[in-house]
C-alpha positions as CSV (number, residue, x, y, z in Angstrom):
1,X,52.5,-8.5,-74.5
2,X,53.7,-8.2,-70.9
3,X,51.1,-8.1,-68.1
4,X,52.3,-4.6,-67.2
5,X,51.6,-3.3,-70.7
6,X,48.2,-5.0,-70.7
7,X,47.2,-3.2,-67.5
8,X,48.3,0.2,-68.8
9,X,46.4,-0.5,-72.0
10,X,43.3,-1.3,-70.0
11,X,43.5,2.0,-68.1
12,X,44.0,3.9,-71.4
13,X,40.9,2.2,-72.8
14,X,39.0,3.1,-69.6
15,X,40.0,6.8,-69.9
16,X,38.9,6.9,-73.6
17,X,35.6,5.3,-72.6
18,X,35.0,7.9,-69.9
19,X,35.8,10.6,-72.4
20,X,33.1,9.2,-74.8
21,X,30.5,8.8,-72.1
22,X,31.2,12.3,-70.6
23,X,29.9,14.0,-73.8
24,X,26.5,12.1,-73.9
25,X,23.5,14.4,-73.9
26,X,25.5,17.5,-74.6
27,X,25.8,19.6,-77.7
28,X,29.6,20.2,-77.9
29,X,29.7,23.9,-78.7
30,X,32.9,25.8,-77.8
31,X,31.6,26.7,-74.3
32,X,30.7,23.1,-73.4
33,X,33.9,21.7,-75.0
34,X,36.3,24.2,-73.3
35,X,34.8,25.2,-70.0
36,X,32.1,22.5,-69.4
37,X,29.2,24.9,-69.7
38,X,30.3,26.5,-66.4
39,X,28.4,23.9,-64.4
40,X,31.1,22.1,-62.3
41,X,30.7,21.9,-58.5
42,X,33.3,21.8,-55.8
43,X,34.4,18.2,-56.3
44,X,34.8,18.4,-60.1
45,X,36.6,21.7,-59.9
46,X,38.9,20.3,-57.2
47,X,39.7,17.2,-59.2
48,X,40.1,19.1,-62.5
49,X,42.5,21.6,-61.0
50,X,44.4,18.8,-59.1
51,X,44.4,16.9,-62.4
52,X,46.2,19.8,-64.0
53,X,48.6,20.4,-61.1
54,X,49.7,16.9,-60.3
55,X,51.1,15.7,-63.6
56,X,54.1,13.7,-64.9
57,X,56.1,16.4,-63.3
58,X,54.8,15.2,-59.9
59,X,55.1,11.5,-60.8
60,X,58.5,11.4,-62.6
61,X,60.0,14.9,-62.3
62,X,59.6,15.3,-58.6
63,X,61.2,11.9,-57.8
64,X,63.8,12.6,-60.5
65,X,64.9,15.8,-58.9
66,X,65.0,14.2,-55.4
67,X,67.2,11.5,-57.0
68,X,69.5,13.9,-59.0
69,X,69.5,17.2,-57.1
70,X,68.8,16.4,-53.4
71,X,67.8,19.3,-51.2
72,X,66.8,21.8,-54.0
73,X,63.9,19.4,-54.7
74,X,62.3,20.5,-51.5
75,X,61.0,23.6,-53.2
76,X,58.3,21.3,-54.7
77,X,56.8,20.9,-51.3
78,X,56.3,24.6,-50.7
79,X,55.0,26.5,-53.7
80,X,51.6,24.7,-54.0
81,X,50.5,25.5,-50.5
82,X,51.4,29.2,-51.0
83,X,49.5,29.3,-54.3
84,X,46.4,27.8,-52.7
85,X,46.3,30.6,-50.1
86,X,46.6,33.1,-53.0
87,X,43.7,31.4,-54.8
88,X,41.3,32.1,-52.0
89,X,41.5,35.8,-52.9
90,X,42.4,35.7,-56.6
91,X,40.0,33.3,-58.2
92,X,36.6,34.5,-57.0
93,X,36.8,37.9,-58.7
94,X,38.2,36.3,-61.8
95,X,35.2,33.9,-61.9
96,X,32.7,36.7,-61.3
97,X,34.0,38.7,-64.2
98,X,34.4,35.7,-66.5
99,X,30.8,34.5,-65.8
100,X,29.2,37.9,-66.2
101,X,31.0,38.4,-69.6
102,X,30.9,34.8,-70.9
103,X,34.6,34.5,-71.2
104,X,36.1,31.3,-72.6
105,X,39.9,31.8,-72.3
106,X,42.5,33.6,-70.2
107,X,43.2,36.0,-73.1
108,X,39.5,36.9,-73.1
109,X,40.0,38.2,-69.6
110,X,42.8,40.6,-70.6
111,X,41.1,41.7,-73.8
112,X,37.8,42.5,-71.9
113,X,39.3,44.0,-68.7
114,X,41.7,46.3,-70.6
115,X,39.4,46.8,-73.6
116,X,42.3,45.9,-75.9
117,X,42.1,43.2,-78.5
118,X,45.8,43.6,-79.1
119,X,46.6,42.8,-75.5
120,X,44.4,39.7,-75.8
121,X,46.5,38.6,-78.8
122,X,49.7,39.2,-76.9
123,X,48.5,37.1,-74.0
124,X,47.4,34.4,-76.4
125,X,50.8,34.1,-77.9
126,X,52.5,34.1,-74.5
127,X,50.1,31.5,-73.3
128,X,50.6,29.1,-76.2
129,X,54.4,29.6,-76.0
130,X,54.3,28.6,-72.3
131,X,52.0,25.7,-73.0
132,X,54.4,24.1,-75.5
133,X,57.1,23.2,-73.0
134,X,54.5,22.0,-70.5
135,X,52.9,19.8,-73.2
136,X,56.3,18.5,-74.1
137,X,56.8,17.6,-70.4
138,X,53.6,15.5,-70.5
139,X,54.5,13.8,-73.8
140,X,58.0,13.0,-72.6
141,X,56.4,11.5,-69.4
142,X,54.0,9.4,-71.4
143,X,56.9,8.1,-73.6
144,X,59.0,7.3,-70.5
145,X,56.1,5.5,-68.8
146,X,55.0,3.4,-71.7
147,X,58.5,2.5,-72.7
148,X,59.7,1.6,-69.3
149,X,56.6,-0.1,-68.0
150,X,56.4,-2.2,-71.3
151,X,59.9,-3.5,-70.4
152,X,61.2,-2.2,-73.8
153,X,58.4,-3.6,-76.0
154,X,57.9,0.0,-77.2
155,X,60.7,2.5,-77.8
156,X,60.2,6.0,-76.3
157,X,59.4,7.4,-79.8
158,X,56.8,4.7,-80.5
159,X,55.3,5.3,-77.1
160,X,55.0,9.0,-77.7
161,X,53.3,8.5,-81.0
162,X,50.8,6.0,-79.7
163,X,49.9,8.0,-76.6
164,X,49.6,11.2,-78.5
165,X,47.2,9.7,-81.0
166,X,45.0,8.5,-78.1
167,X,45.3,11.9,-76.4
168,X,44.1,13.7,-79.6
169,X,41.1,11.4,-80.0
170,X,40.2,11.8,-76.4
171,X,40.4,15.6,-76.5
172,X,38.5,16.1,-79.8
173,X,35.7,13.8,-78.7
174,X,35.0,15.0,-75.1
175,X,36.9,18.3,-74.3
176,X,37.0,19.3,-70.7
177,X,34.2,17.0,-69.7
178,X,36.3,13.9,-70.3
179,X,39.2,15.4,-68.5
180,X,37.0,16.0,-65.4
181,X,35.7,12.4,-65.3
182,X,39.1,10.9,-65.9
183,X,40.5,13.1,-63.2
184,X,38.4,11.1,-60.7
185,X,40.1,7.9,-61.6
186,X,43.5,9.6,-61.8
187,X,43.4,11.2,-58.4
188,X,42.4,8.0,-56.7
189,X,45.3,6.1,-58.4
190,X,48.0,8.8,-57.9
191,X,47.2,9.1,-54.2
192,X,47.2,5.4,-53.7
193,X,50.3,4.7,-55.7
194,X,52.4,7.6,-54.5
195,X,51.5,6.9,-50.8
196,X,52.2,3.2,-51.2
197,X,55.6,3.7,-52.8
198,X,56.6,6.5,-50.5
199,X,55.8,4.5,-47.4
200,X,57.0,1.1,-48.6
201,X,60.3,1.7,-50.4
202,X,62.2,3.4,-47.5
203,X,61.0,0.8,-45.0
204,X,61.8,-2.1,-47.4
205,X,65.3,-1.1,-48.4
206,X,66.5,0.9,-45.4
207,X,64.3,-0.1,-42.4
208,X,63.0,3.4,-41.9
209,X,63.2,7.1,-43.1
210,X,65.9,8.2,-40.7
211,X,68.1,5.2,-41.7
212,X,67.5,6.1,-45.4
213,X,68.6,9.7,-45.0
214,X,71.6,8.7,-42.9
215,X,72.7,6.2,-45.6
216,X,72.3,8.9,-48.3
217,X,74.3,11.4,-46.3
218,X,77.1,8.9,-45.7
219,X,77.3,8.0,-49.4
220,X,76.9,11.6,-50.7
221,X,77.9,14.1,-48.0
222,X,76.0,17.4,-48.3
223,X,73.5,16.0,-50.8
224,X,70.6,16.8,-48.4
225,X,71.5,20.4,-47.7
226,X,71.3,23.5,-50.0
227,X,74.6,24.5,-51.6
228,X,76.1,28.0,-50.8
229,X,76.0,28.9,-54.5
230,X,73.8,27.9,-57.4
231,X,70.6,26.3,-56.0
232,X,71.2,28.1,-52.7
233,X,68.5,29.4,-50.3
234,X,68.1,32.5,-52.5
235,X,67.3,30.3,-55.5
236,X,64.9,28.1,-53.5
237,X,62.9,31.1,-52.0
238,X,62.8,33.0,-55.4
239,X,61.7,29.8,-57.2
240,X,58.9,29.1,-54.6
241,X,57.7,32.7,-55.1
242,X,57.9,32.5,-58.9
243,X,55.9,29.3,-59.1
244,X,53.4,30.3,-56.4
245,X,52.6,33.6,-58.3
246,X,52.5,31.8,-61.6
247,X,50.5,28.8,-60.4
248,X,47.1,30.1,-61.6
249,X,48.6,32.0,-64.5
250,X,48.8,28.9,-66.6
251,X,46.1,29.4,-69.3
252,X,44.5,26.0,-68.7
253,X,44.4,26.5,-64.9
254,X,43.1,30.0,-65.3
255,X,40.4,28.9,-67.7
256,X,39.4,26.0,-65.3
257,X,38.2,28.6,-62.9
258,X,35.5,29.4,-65.5
259,X,34.0,25.9,-65.1
260,X,32.9,26.5,-61.5
261,X,29.2,26.8,-60.5
262,X,29.8,29.4,-57.9
263,X,32.7,31.4,-56.3
264,X,32.4,29.5,-53.1
265,X,33.9,26.5,-54.8
266,X,37.3,28.2,-54.8
267,X,37.2,29.1,-51.2
268,X,36.4,25.5,-50.2
269,X,39.1,24.2,-52.4
270,X,41.7,26.6,-51.0
271,X,41.1,25.0,-47.6
272,X,41.3,21.4,-48.9
273,X,44.1,21.5,-51.5
274,X,47.1,22.2,-49.3
275,X,46.6,18.7,-47.9
276,X,47.3,17.4,-51.4
277,X,50.9,18.5,-51.1
278,X,51.4,15.2,-49.2
279,X,51.4,13.6,-52.6
280,X,54.6,15.5,-53.4
281,X,56.2,14.3,-50.1
282,X,55.6,10.7,-51.0
283,X,57.0,11.2,-54.5
284,X,60.2,12.8,-53.1
285,X,60.6,9.9,-50.7
286,X,60.5,7.5,-53.7
287,X,63.3,9.5,-55.4
288,X,65.5,9.5,-52.3
289,X,64.9,5.7,-51.8
290,X,66.2,5.1,-55.4
291,X,69.5,6.8,-55.0
292,X,71.4,3.9,-53.5
293,X,69.2,1.1,-55.1
294,X,69.4,2.1,-58.8
295,X,72.6,4.3,-58.9
296,X,74.0,5.8,-62.1
297,X,71.1,7.7,-63.6
298,X,72.5,10.9,-64.9
299,X,71.0,14.1,-66.3
300,X,67.6,13.6,-67.9
301,X,67.7,9.9,-67.1
302,X,67.2,10.8,-63.4
303,X,63.5,11.1,-64.4
304,X,63.5,7.3,-64.7
305,X,64.2,6.8,-61.0
306,X,60.7,6.0,-59.9
307,X,60.1,3.5,-62.6
308,X,63.5,1.9,-62.3
309,X,63.3,1.3,-58.6
310,X,59.7,0.0,-59.1
311,X,60.9,-2.5,-61.7
312,X,63.7,-3.6,-59.4
313,X,61.3,-4.1,-56.5
314,X,57.9,-5.3,-57.8
315,X,56.5,-7.9,-60.3
316,X,55.3,-6.7,-63.8
317,X,51.5,-6.5,-62.8
318,X,52.4,-4.1,-60.0
319,X,54.6,-2.1,-62.3
320,X,51.6,-2.0,-64.7
321,X,49.4,-0.4,-62.1
322,X,52.2,2.1,-61.3
323,X,52.6,2.9,-65.0
324,X,48.8,3.3,-65.4
325,X,48.8,5.9,-62.6
326,X,51.6,7.7,-64.4
327,X,49.7,7.5,-67.7
328,X,46.7,9.3,-66.2
329,X,48.9,12.0,-64.6
330,X,49.9,12.8,-68.2
331,X,46.6,12.3,-69.9
332,X,44.4,14.6,-67.8
333,X,46.7,17.7,-67.9
334,X,47.8,16.9,-71.5
335,X,44.2,17.0,-72.6
336,X,43.6,20.3,-70.8
337,X,46.7,21.8,-72.4
338,X,45.5,20.8,-75.9
339,X,42.0,22.1,-75.2
340,X,43.3,25.4,-73.9
341,X,45.9,26.0,-76.7
342,X,43.3,25.2,-79.4
343,X,40.7,27.4,-77.8
344,X,43.1,30.3,-77.5
345,X,44.3,30.1,-81.1
346,X,40.7,29.8,-82.4
347,X,39.0,32.2,-80.1
348,X,41.6,34.9,-79.5
349,X,43.9,34.8,-82.5
350,X,41.7,33.7,-85.4
351,X,38.8,35.7,-84.2
352,X,41.0,38.8,-84.0
353,X,41.9,38.3,-87.6
354,X,38.4,37.4,-88.7
355,X,36.1,39.3,-86.3
356,X,32.9,38.2,-88.0
357,X,33.6,34.4,-87.8
358,X,30.6,32.4,-86.6
359,X,30.7,30.5,-83.3
360,X,30.3,27.2,-85.1
361,X,33.3,28.0,-87.4
362,X,35.5,28.9,-84.3
363,X,34.4,25.7,-82.5
364,X,35.3,23.5,-85.5
365,X,38.6,25.3,-86.0
366,X,39.5,24.7,-82.3
367,X,39.0,21.0,-82.7
368,X,41.1,20.9,-85.9
369,X,43.9,22.8,-84.1
370,X,44.2,20.0,-81.5
371,X,46.2,17.6,-83.7
372,X,48.3,20.6,-85.0
373,X,49.4,21.6,-81.5
374,X,49.9,17.9,-80.6
375,X,52.2,17.4,-83.7
376,X,54.3,20.4,-82.6
377,X,54.6,18.9,-79.2
378,X,55.6,15.5,-80.6
379,X,58.3,17.1,-82.7
380,X,59.8,18.9,-79.8
381,X,59.4,15.8,-77.5
382,X,61.5,13.6,-79.8
383,X,64.4,15.9,-79.7
384,X,67.2,14.8,-77.3
385,X,67.7,16.2,-73.8
386,X,65.4,18.2,-71.5
387,X,64.7,16.8,-68.1
388,X,61.1,17.3,-66.9
389,X,61.6,19.9,-64.1
390,X,63.6,22.4,-66.2
391,X,60.8,22.2,-68.8
392,X,58.2,23.2,-66.2
393,X,60.3,26.0,-64.8
394,X,60.8,27.4,-68.3
395,X,57.1,27.6,-68.7
396,X,56.7,29.2,-65.3
397,X,59.2,31.9,-66.2
398,X,56.9,32.9,-69.1
399,X,53.4,32.6,-67.5
400,X,54.3,34.4,-64.3
401,X,54.9,37.6,-66.3
402,X,51.1,37.8,-66.6
403,X,50.6,38.1,-62.8
404,X,51.1,41.8,-62.3
405,X,48.6,42.7,-65.1
406,X,46.0,40.2,-63.7
407,X,46.4,41.5,-60.1
408,X,45.9,45.1,-61.2
409,X,42.9,44.1,-63.3
410,X,40.9,42.7,-60.3
411,X,39.2,46.0,-59.2
412,X,36.2,47.2,-61.2
413,X,38.5,49.6,-63.1
414,X,42.0,48.2,-63.7
415,X,44.8,50.1,-61.8
416,X,47.1,49.7,-64.8
417,X,46.5,51.1,-68.3
418,X,46.4,48.9,-71.3
419,X,49.7,50.3,-72.5
420,X,51.2,49.7,-69.1
421,X,50.0,46.1,-69.0
422,X,51.2,45.5,-72.6
423,X,54.6,47.0,-72.0
424,X,55.1,45.2,-68.7
425,X,54.4,41.8,-70.2
426,X,56.6,42.5,-73.2
427,X,59.5,43.6,-71.0
428,X,59.2,40.5,-68.7
429,X,59.0,38.1,-71.6
430,X,61.9,39.8,-73.4
431,X,64.0,39.5,-70.2
432,X,63.2,35.8,-69.9
433,X,64.1,35.2,-73.5
434,X,67.4,37.2,-73.3
435,X,68.6,35.4,-70.2
436,X,67.4,31.9,-71.3
437,X,68.4,31.9,-75.0
438,X,71.7,33.8,-74.8
439,X,73.1,31.6,-72.0
440,X,73.9,34.6,-70.0
441,X,73.8,34.1,-66.2
442,X,73.4,36.5,-63.3
443,X,76.8,35.5,-61.9
444,X,78.3,36.3,-65.3
445,X,76.5,39.6,-65.5
446,X,77.2,40.6,-61.8
447,X,80.6,39.1,-60.9
448,X,81.5,39.6,-57.3
449,X,77.9,40.1,-56.2
450,X,76.6,38.0,-53.3
451,X,74.7,34.8,-53.9
452,X,71.6,36.5,-52.5
453,X,71.4,38.3,-55.8
454,X,73.2,36.1,-58.4
455,X,71.3,33.0,-57.4
456,X,67.8,34.5,-57.9
457,X,65.6,32.6,-60.3
458,X,65.6,34.5,-63.7
459,X,61.8,34.5,-63.7
460,X,61.8,36.7,-60.6
461,X,64.4,39.0,-62.2
462,X,62.1,39.3,-65.2
463,X,59.1,39.9,-63.0
464,X,60.8,42.8,-61.3
465,X,61.6,44.3,-64.7
466,X,58.0,43.7,-65.7
467,X,56.6,45.5,-62.6
468,X,58.9,48.5,-63.0
469,X,58.0,49.0,-66.7
470,X,54.3,48.4,-66.1
471,X,54.2,51.1,-63.3
472,X,56.3,53.6,-65.3
473,X,54.2,53.3,-68.5
474,X,51.0,53.4,-66.6
475,X,52.0,56.6,-64.9
476,X,52.9,58.2,-68.2
477,X,49.9,57.1,-70.1
478,X,47.3,57.9,-67.4
479,X,48.6,61.4,-66.7
480,X,47.0,63.0,-69.8
481,X,43.6,61.5,-68.9
482,X,43.8,63.1,-65.5
483,X,44.7,66.5,-66.9
């Protein structure tokens, strides 16, 4: 066994130990398992939400896009800061309502606010469908990290199976408590590793940041500017808007808001968390530094850039520490995704079919659903293709369709009707599916139109359709009540 693999194994064992210790002294009912008994303070909520946000997408996908796409990767620096500003106003009223009504999942919020069990089921299905590509992203990242950092001792498929088995055990035993404790270790490591690599590699190989960018521009002219078509400024702005609005619509992030002890937690975090975007900057610098040092990574293999340049630069023990940080960036959000998906399926889908189910039955079912969801994720992970960033954007296209209905539900009485919310979400998701699965593109649909329109992210186009349908159906279905 290589020293790198031994170090990664030690950190995996540490995370499992933290998961077991985190449940001590607690009765793991569904509320404790899924939302931590609503007792987390500012630090734990900060680390938990950061643990969900800064994932293998940050560690591998961000550097992979800087390596393979160039300037379009800069959108990654922007959307988080915009989302944190939105959270200052969005999360406190959600927390107040969820706490007063003992909600456990995102779908509970829709079902209770709009007094519609059917809407809750629809949101449940949308949430789980969006979680799946995000879970695949984490499992692909785990497979890449263990395979590369082990210097080939494990194949990617073997690495995925091993890491998934550990992840399922971790989640079933500790739920959200283990995720919160492991997030402490993970955040310290990702900050240290990302900053060290982002500072060291450009200086080591190029003598400075300016020299690095000059060398990249000389070797690949125009690589560091946005193209006139395709991933143009219109694409970048619409993608930043899409991901900022959808940031807290992810069901696991939405439900993490329920874990807070008070609403002041969110306002304090909204001030602190924009600084965390610096992690993204360091990761992009690693990707840029790898362009001329480990050339030839094409397509989905661009996600290997960070690990390949690390292996070319450092000894195996250092690569092991880097791989361990990457492991934790997948383990924490992966555990939250499994907890959330299992809770939604048990609490919002099963309970809708069997309304009289006991709380204990629902809690047991949620834990049994964890390996089922994980196996689905493994099956999709082992299929070829799929770079990490497109997987994330696919999920964002879906979850952002929930934003209009959430926003209009924040007042005491929702501004949209249940029929309007239902129709808007359906229309948005149908538009995403039609444009994604058919292969139809906006330039193909609108030939001759300017790039300002044809380069828009399809998620934003679907969101506009969603908003129009929601408003129209709300006006129609509310009129009889006024008369």
